[in-house]
RODO-2510 file (C-alpha; in nm, 4 decimals, decimal comma):
residues 371
     n   res          X          Y          Z
     1     x     0,0109    -0,0158    -0,0255
     2     x     0,1179     0,3884    -0,0766
     3     x     0,1161     0,6218     0,1507
     4     x     0,0676     0,9903     0,0046
     5     x     0,0480     1,1865     0,3282
     6     x     0,3988     1,0128     0,4863
     7     x     0,6326     0,9388     0,1934
     8     x     0,7218     1,0830    -0,1261
     9     x     0,4692     0,9017    -0,3717
    10     x     0,6112     0,7097    -0,6675
    11     x     0,4743     0,8570    -1,0435
    12     x     0,3068     0,5526    -1,0435
    13     x     0,0808     0,5660    -0,7062
    14     x    -0,0086     0,9337    -0,8591
    15     x    -0,0741     0,8348    -1,1808
    16     x    -0,3210     0,5834    -1,0751
    17     x    -0,4500     0,7521    -0,7492
    18     x    -0,5553     1,0607    -1,0236
    19     x    -0,6791     0,7991    -1,2749
    20     x    -0,9331     0,6632    -1,0073
    21     x    -1,0817     1,0173    -0,9209
    22     x    -1,0777     1,0960    -1,2829
    23     x    -1,2625     0,8190    -1,3503
    24     x    -1,4986     0,8597    -1,1012
    25     x    -1,6123     1,2180    -1,1913
    26     x    -1,6405     1,0555    -1,5353
    27     x    -1,8932     0,8357    -1,4122
    28     x    -2,1083     1,0726    -1,2519
    29     x    -2,0783     1,3206    -1,5270
    30     x    -2,1845     1,0891    -1,7271
    31     x    -2,4710     1,0068    -1,5127
    32     x    -2,6483     1,3184    -1,4551
    33     x    -3,0314     1,3832    -1,5936
    34     x    -3,3498     1,4347    -1,4925
    35     x    -3,2891     1,3499    -1,1340
    36     x    -3,0465     1,5754    -1,0313
    37     x    -3,2641     1,8683    -1,2370
    38     x    -3,5352     1,7810    -1,0367
    39     x    -3,3478     1,8054    -0,6980
    40     x    -3,2073     2,1429    -0,7643
    41     x    -3,5603     2,2551    -0,8698
    42     x    -3,7324     2,1254    -0,5314
    43     x    -3,4841     2,3063    -0,3331
    44     x    -3,5617     2,6245    -0,5358
    45     x    -3,9234     2,6103    -0,4547
    46     x    -3,8398     2,5261    -0,0879
    47     x    -3,6615     2,8504    -0,0674
    48     x    -3,8996     3,0983    -0,1786
    49     x    -4,2274     2,8940    -0,0103
    50     x    -3,9832     2,8565     0,3311
    51     x    -3,9323     3,2157     0,2790
    52     x    -4,3191     3,2962     0,2382
    53     x    -4,3931     3,1187     0,5628
    54     x    -4,1229     3,2728     0,7319
    55     x    -4,2145     3,6113     0,6341
    56     x    -4,5971     3,5480     0,6796
    57     x    -4,5019     3,4463     1,0234
    58     x    -4,3416     3,7741     1,1229
    59     x    -4,6142     3,9933     0,9483
    60     x    -4,8707     3,7889     1,1371
    61     x    -4,7644     3,9911     1,4450
    62     x    -4,9557     4,2367     1,3781
    63     x    -5,2543     4,0124     1,5029
    64     x    -5,0805     3,8571     1,7650
    65     x    -5,1325     3,9717     2,1228
    66     x    -4,8656     4,0946     2,3272
    67     x    -4,7768     3,7560     2,5060
    68     x    -4,7756     3,6038     2,1572
    69     x    -4,4992     3,8911     1,9854
    70     x    -4,1837     3,7257     2,1307
    71     x    -4,2437     3,3658     2,0452
    72     x    -4,3905     3,4682     1,7206
    73     x    -4,0894     3,7067     1,6266
    74     x    -3,8718     3,3612     1,6932
    75     x    -4,0523     3,1206     1,5187
    76     x    -4,0989     3,3625     1,1973
    77     x    -3,6860     3,4200     1,2530
    78     x    -3,6031     3,0725     1,2680
    79     x    -3,8476     2,9596     0,9639
    80     x    -3,6520     3,3079     0,7653
    81     x    -3,3369     3,1752     0,8536
    82     x    -3,3389     2,8056     0,7375
    83     x    -3,4890     2,9403     0,4043
    84     x    -3,1568     3,1903     0,4056
    85     x    -2,9535     2,8656     0,4931
    86     x    -3,0996     2,6968     0,1998
    87     x    -3,0793     2,9824    -0,0527
    88     x    -2,7239     3,0428     0,0858
    89     x    -2,5748     2,6567     0,0803
    90     x    -2,7511     2,4190    -0,0690
    91     x    -2,9290     2,6678    -0,3646
    92     x    -2,6531     2,9687    -0,4445
    93     x    -2,3426     2,8301    -0,3490
    94     x    -2,3896     2,5126    -0,5822
    95     x    -2,5347     2,6881    -0,8354
    96     x    -2,2816     2,9324    -0,8669
    97     x    -2,0197     2,6680    -0,9258
    98     x    -2,1787     2,6197    -1,1905
    99     x    -2,2913     2,2496    -1,0972
   100     x    -2,6516     2,2998    -1,3180
   101     x    -2,5077     2,5100    -1,6213
   102     x    -2,5919     2,1905    -1,8580
   103     x    -2,9253     2,2318    -1,7763
   104     x    -2,9620     2,5290    -1,9534
   105     x    -3,2318     2,6764    -1,7193
   106     x    -3,1100     3,0393    -1,6690
   107     x    -3,2297     3,0154    -1,3115
   108     x    -2,9575     2,8244    -1,2191
   109     x    -2,6463     2,9450    -1,4203
   110     x    -2,3692     3,0303    -1,2744
   111     x    -2,2134     3,3318    -1,4380
   112     x    -2,5441     3,4411    -1,3516
   113     x    -2,7364     3,3927    -1,0081
   114     x    -2,7324     3,6381    -0,7848
   115     x    -2,7798     3,5545    -0,4157
   116     x    -2,9873     3,6597    -0,0683
   117     x    -2,6864     3,7630     0,1118
   118     x    -2,4861     4,1198     0,1205
   119     x    -2,1922     4,0245    -0,0893
   120     x    -2,2035     3,9511    -0,4470
   121     x    -2,2001     3,6618    -0,6758
   122     x    -1,9355     3,7996    -0,8865
   123     x    -1,6581     3,8745    -0,5876
   124     x    -1,7467     3,4986    -0,4596
   125     x    -1,7061     3,3611    -0,8160
   126     x    -1,3397     3,5213    -0,7869
   127     x    -1,2506     3,4517    -0,4175
   128     x    -1,4181     3,1398    -0,3662
   129     x    -1,4739     2,9641    -0,7364
   130     x    -1,1145     3,0681    -0,8514
   131     x    -0,9029     3,1476    -0,5740
   132     x    -0,9558     2,9521    -0,2834
   133     x    -1,0782     2,6204    -0,5460
   134     x    -0,7393     2,6470    -0,7207
   135     x    -0,5260     2,7316    -0,4218
   136     x    -0,7151     2,5581    -0,1174
   137     x    -0,4627     2,5718     0,1920
   138     x    -0,1427     2,7653    -0,0320
   139     x    -0,0485     3,0468     0,1975
   140     x    -0,0411     3,3666     0,0425
   141     x    -0,2777     3,2830    -0,2010
   142     x    -0,5660     3,1520    -0,0493
   143     x    -0,7330     3,3947     0,1377
   144     x    -0,9949     3,1910     0,3353
   145     x    -0,6745     3,0586     0,5281
   146     x    -0,8290     3,2996     0,8234
   147     x    -1,0120     3,5296     0,5997
   148     x    -0,7474     3,7868     0,6916
   149     x    -0,9215     3,8112     1,0363
   150     x    -0,7594     3,5030     1,2343
   151     x    -0,4803     3,2836     1,2835
   152     x    -0,5382     2,9374     1,2408
   153     x    -0,2238     2,7788     1,1782
   154     x     0,0830     2,8569     1,3098
   155     x     0,2731     2,9087     0,9526
   156     x     0,0858     3,2824     0,9810
   157     x     0,2677     3,5423     1,1034
   158     x     0,1943     3,6413     1,4808
   159     x     0,0819     3,9436     1,6348
   160     x    -0,0464     4,0482     1,9340
   161     x    -0,3368     4,1527     1,8600
   162     x    -0,4368     3,8056     1,8233
   163     x    -0,4467     3,7463     2,1571
   164     x    -0,8227     3,8359     2,0983
   165     x    -0,9005     3,6520     1,8403
   166     x    -1,1618     3,4384     2,0637
   167     x    -1,3568     3,7744     2,0553
   168     x    -1,3065     3,8032     1,6800
   169     x    -1,4093     3,4897     1,5962
   170     x    -1,7386     3,5256     1,7778
   171     x    -1,7748     3,8783     1,5829
   172     x    -1,6905     3,6953     1,2243
   173     x    -1,9518     3,4485     1,3260
   174     x    -2,2136     3,6966     1,3650
   175     x    -2,1451     3,9435     1,0613
   176     x    -1,9901     3,6508     0,8521
   177     x    -2,1753     3,7540     0,4944
   178     x    -2,0320     4,1069     0,5382
   179     x    -1,6863     3,9046     0,5432
   180     x    -1,7798     3,7063     0,2441
   181     x    -1,8538     4,0748     0,1346
   182     x    -1,5281     4,2702     0,1902
   183     x    -1,2896     3,9865     0,1292
   184     x    -1,1916     4,0851    -0,2250
   185     x    -1,1420     4,4146    -0,1180
   186     x    -0,8713     4,3454     0,1021
   187     x    -0,9698     4,6870     0,2688
   188     x    -0,6137     4,7402     0,4938
   189     x    -0,4465     4,8401     0,1630
   190     x    -0,5949     5,1826     0,1766
   191     x    -0,4613     5,2482     0,5619
   192     x    -0,0940     5,1138     0,4807
   193     x    -0,1145     5,3647     0,1327
   194     x    -0,1248     5,0658    -0,1439
   195     x    -0,4284     5,2819    -0,3222
   196     x    -0,6280     5,5507    -0,2183
   197     x    -0,9944     5,6193    -0,0176
   198     x    -1,1529     5,7131    -0,4057
   199     x    -0,9930     5,3917    -0,5714
   200     x    -1,1574     5,1722    -0,2772
   201     x    -1,4544     5,3718    -0,3367
   202     x    -1,4847     5,2609    -0,6987
   203     x    -1,3674     4,9088    -0,6069
   204     x    -1,6241     4,8885    -0,3653
   205     x    -1,8911     4,9968    -0,6005
   206     x    -2,0448     4,7068    -0,7066
   207     x    -2,0812     4,5662    -0,3202
   208     x    -2,2398     4,8873    -0,1713
   209     x    -2,5281     4,8722    -0,4474
   210     x    -2,5774     4,4889    -0,3399
   211     x    -2,5093     4,5508     0,0383
   212     x    -2,8028     4,8496    -0,0002
   213     x    -3,0473     4,6839    -0,1877
   214     x    -3,0241     4,3564     0,1022
   215     x    -3,0502     4,6293     0,3754
   216     x    -3,3586     4,8252     0,2184
   217     x    -3,5231     4,4774     0,1609
   218     x    -3,4833     4,3088     0,5006
   219     x    -3,4738     4,6347     0,7333
   220     x    -3,7024     4,8949     0,6062
   221     x    -3,9176     4,7649     0,3197
   222     x    -4,0493     4,4167     0,4889
   223     x    -4,0686     4,6101     0,8242
   224     x    -4,2295     4,8836     0,6634
   225     x    -4,5159     4,6562     0,5088
   226     x    -4,5744     4,5328     0,9075
   227     x    -4,6744     4,8795     1,0052
   228     x    -4,7498     4,8561     1,3511
   229     x    -4,5156     4,5474     1,3500
   230     x    -4,2245     4,7173     1,2682
   231     x    -4,0060     4,6186     1,4992
   232     x    -4,1053     4,2502     1,4955
   233     x    -4,0616     4,2180     1,1503
   234     x    -3,6972     4,4400     1,1553
   235     x    -3,5842     4,2158     1,4294
   236     x    -3,7298     3,8793     1,2840
   237     x    -3,4977     3,9737     0,9524
   238     x    -3,2305     4,0040     1,2029
   239     x    -3,2245     3,7137     1,3548
   240     x    -3,2499     3,5393     1,0458
   241     x    -2,9436     3,6750     0,8933
   242     x    -2,7845     3,5873     1,2295
   243     x    -2,8814     3,2743     1,2052
   244     x    -2,7681     3,2130     0,8188
   245     x    -2,4109     3,3842     0,9177
   246     x    -2,3390     3,1769     1,2428
   247     x    -2,4460     2,8621     1,0422
   248     x    -2,2439     2,9131     0,7218
   249     x    -1,9347     3,0431     0,9509
   250     x    -1,9122     2,6946     1,1593
   251     x    -2,0351     2,4328     0,8289
   252     x    -1,6849     2,6399     0,6351
   253     x    -1,4483     2,6235     0,9176
   254     x    -1,5214     2,2637     0,9890
   255     x    -1,4484     2,2146     0,6536
   256     x    -1,1069     2,3809     0,6404
   257     x    -1,0085     2,3984     0,9974
   258     x    -1,0211     2,0978     1,1915
   259     x    -0,7259     1,9700     1,3581
   260     x    -0,6220     1,7117     1,0350
   261     x    -0,6432     1,9201     0,7807
   262     x    -0,3293     2,0467     0,6112
   263     x    -0,1628     2,4217     0,4456
   264     x     0,1161     2,4219     0,1606
   265     x     0,4031     2,6866     0,1366
   266     x     0,3444     2,8884    -0,2550
   267     x     0,5977     2,6075    -0,3799
   268     x     0,3353     2,3312    -0,3804
   269     x     0,1826     2,4628    -0,7229
   270     x     0,4806     2,5003    -0,9196
   271     x     0,4535     2,2175    -1,1621
   272     x     0,1939     2,0551    -1,0045
   273     x    -0,0267     1,7319    -1,1378
   274     x    -0,3595     1,7161    -1,1617
   275     x    -0,3208     1,3876    -0,9052
   276     x    -0,1612     1,5841    -0,6816
   277     x    -0,3621     1,8901    -0,6819
   278     x    -0,6562     1,6118    -0,5786
   279     x    -0,4031     1,4934    -0,3403
   280     x    -0,4220     1,8427    -0,1800
   281     x    -0,7860     1,9194    -0,1986
   282     x    -0,8165     1,6005     0,0084
   283     x    -0,5251     1,6990     0,2711
   284     x    -0,7155     2,0267     0,2924
   285     x    -1,0439     1,9740     0,3811
   286     x    -1,2822     1,7952     0,6348
   287     x    -1,5842     1,5982     0,6095
   288     x    -1,9407     1,6028     0,9095
   289     x    -2,0426     1,2742     0,9279
   290     x    -2,4852     1,2813     0,9858
   291     x    -2,8160     1,2681     0,8365
   292     x    -2,9485     1,3899     0,5586
   293     x    -3,0944     1,6911     0,7076
   294     x    -2,7825     1,7585     0,7955
   295     x    -2,5766     1,7750     0,4107
   296     x    -2,9157     1,9348     0,2408
   297     x    -2,8480     2,2069     0,5475
   298     x    -2,4776     2,2685     0,4900
   299     x    -2,5077     2,2840     0,1114
   300     x    -2,3500     1,9208     0,0996
   301     x    -2,0752     2,1230     0,1987
   302     x    -2,0821     1,7974     0,5398
   303     x    -1,8818     1,6595     0,1934
   304     x    -1,6108     1,9401     0,1964
   305     x    -1,3683     1,6721     0,0547
   306     x    -1,5795     1,5240    -0,2129
   307     x    -1,6483     1,9149    -0,2938
   308     x    -1,3060     1,9830    -0,3141
   309     x    -1,2430     1,7523    -0,5657
   310     x    -1,5211     1,7952    -0,7916
   311     x    -1,6789     2,1673    -0,7489
   312     x    -1,8543     2,1789    -1,0587
   313     x    -2,0441     1,7990    -0,9992
   314     x    -2,3672     1,8701    -0,8581
   315     x    -2,3886     1,8150    -0,4858
   316     x    -2,6539     1,6134    -0,4010
   317     x    -2,4278     1,3611    -0,5768
   318     x    -2,1637     1,3969    -0,3081
   319     x    -2,3200     1,1226    -0,0912
   320     x    -2,2668     0,8294    -0,3352
   321     x    -1,9515     0,9769    -0,4407
   322     x    -1,7992     0,9803    -0,0705
   323     x    -1,7567     0,6094    -0,0085
   324     x    -1,5861     0,5933    -0,3408
   325     x    -1,3673     0,8332    -0,2437
   326     x    -1,3138     0,7274     0,1216
   327     x    -1,1889     0,3858    -0,0471
   328     x    -0,9941     0,5275    -0,2743
   329     x    -0,8325     0,7144     0,0185
   330     x    -0,8188     0,3690     0,1942
   331     x    -0,6134     0,1748    -0,0542
   332     x    -0,3545     0,4445    -0,1296
   333     x    -0,3013     0,5055     0,2325
   334     x    -0,4553     0,8955     0,2047
   335     x    -0,6250     1,0404     0,5279
   336     x    -0,9604     1,1277     0,4850
   337     x    -1,0607     1,3696     0,7302
   338     x    -1,4420     1,2965     0,8881
   339     x    -1,6383     1,3063     1,2070
   340     x    -1,9252     1,4946     1,4099
   341     x    -2,0466     1,8409     1,3495
   342     x    -1,9722     1,9137     1,7498
   343     x    -1,5814     1,6779     1,7076
   344     x    -1,5107     1,8644     1,3954
   345     x    -1,6344     2,2453     1,5635
   346     x    -1,4532     2,1701     1,8463
   347     x    -1,0788     2,1299     1,6585
   348     x    -1,1766     2,4645     1,5069
   349     x    -1,2155     2,6319     1,8833
   350     x    -0,8878     2,4670     1,9651
   351     x    -0,7518     2,6642     1,6366
   352     x    -0,8833     2,9767     1,7405
   353     x    -0,7640     2,9636     2,0968
   354     x    -0,4105     2,7720     2,0498
   355     x    -0,2906     2,9932     1,7445
   356     x    -0,3910     3,3625     1,9606
   357     x    -0,0686     3,2423     2,1371
   358     x     0,2394     3,2421     1,9648
   359     x     0,3295     2,8842     1,8026
   360     x     0,5753     2,7559     1,5660
   361     x     0,4944     2,5506     1,1885
   362     x     0,5650     2,1602     1,2397
   363     x     0,8344     2,0322     1,0239
   364     x     0,7157     1,9593     0,7201
   365     x     0,6548     1,6158     0,6019
   366     x     0,8268     1,4164     0,3123
   367     x     0,5885     1,4209     0,0531
   368     x     0,5378     1,7827     0,0686
   369     x     0,9312     1,8789     0,0738
   370     x     0,9323     1,6229    -0,2383
   371     x     0,6623     1,8686    -0,4391
***
């Protein structure tokens, strides 16, 4: 048995490993059809109807006795939050990856789909679809390593400000959609004089327009429609966005920052073969075990490993691809990182706390040195 993570792999090992991953993708893509199209249509309908239900419950505050206002706001906010999670993860994230472009349905085209968060899909296609998925966990190339907010690996430079990052992490979770929205703007450039405020304003214009529309919709239009129940609907929308933010943050961090994930130096991408790219995706990702409901509510990012191997394959296929990927990893000695959400997120919390203090990188594995 080869061990691709502990010693230098032979060219034959890598070729066979990559060929098996390629073959799995080819078989899956050849089988795409009506069941996949029906699935995303059902998700699309579910998002719309759950949103209508959530907003309807919030509007019902108009007719509720005072004692029922708080539980009604909480119920409406929770339902609306579920709609926003589905829109963000199982619908938006996967459609924007182009997973359903083959359908030819204008509702599900990756290059034009827009979602219900303050950040634009254009920015997401650049920072996530291209940079993150091409340079996964490569220091200095993947901006998702800590999002320029948190120090999560010893290879990241330590600064005394990191001592407060457990607090930053909580704030970042609550405001996660805003972190995504401004990620590509790299706001720090203006403070060190690399760009002017005028230039930053020009770059930020699309994000500011999208953010303004979202804020007006959630915190002005719908509350005004509720009349006397303005503040009840306002708070319900605030709760829904907060639920979506925290959930998305948790899922994404569990998929990238658990104890066993690896990060890589820039040199790793030089002359990197497709098989080596596959290996890096597996080493830099972690899965979540759980029910079908968990998979849907995470946008199937509970199968983060499969998503990084096959980002443009419909995510509803990941559950059936995962056992095959896991078997390939077992036979080639590659660690397949999976665990419960509680277990994986506890490792994320450990990283946030541990690396708020100075820490030194561990020795690089032989296979990484060889590459």
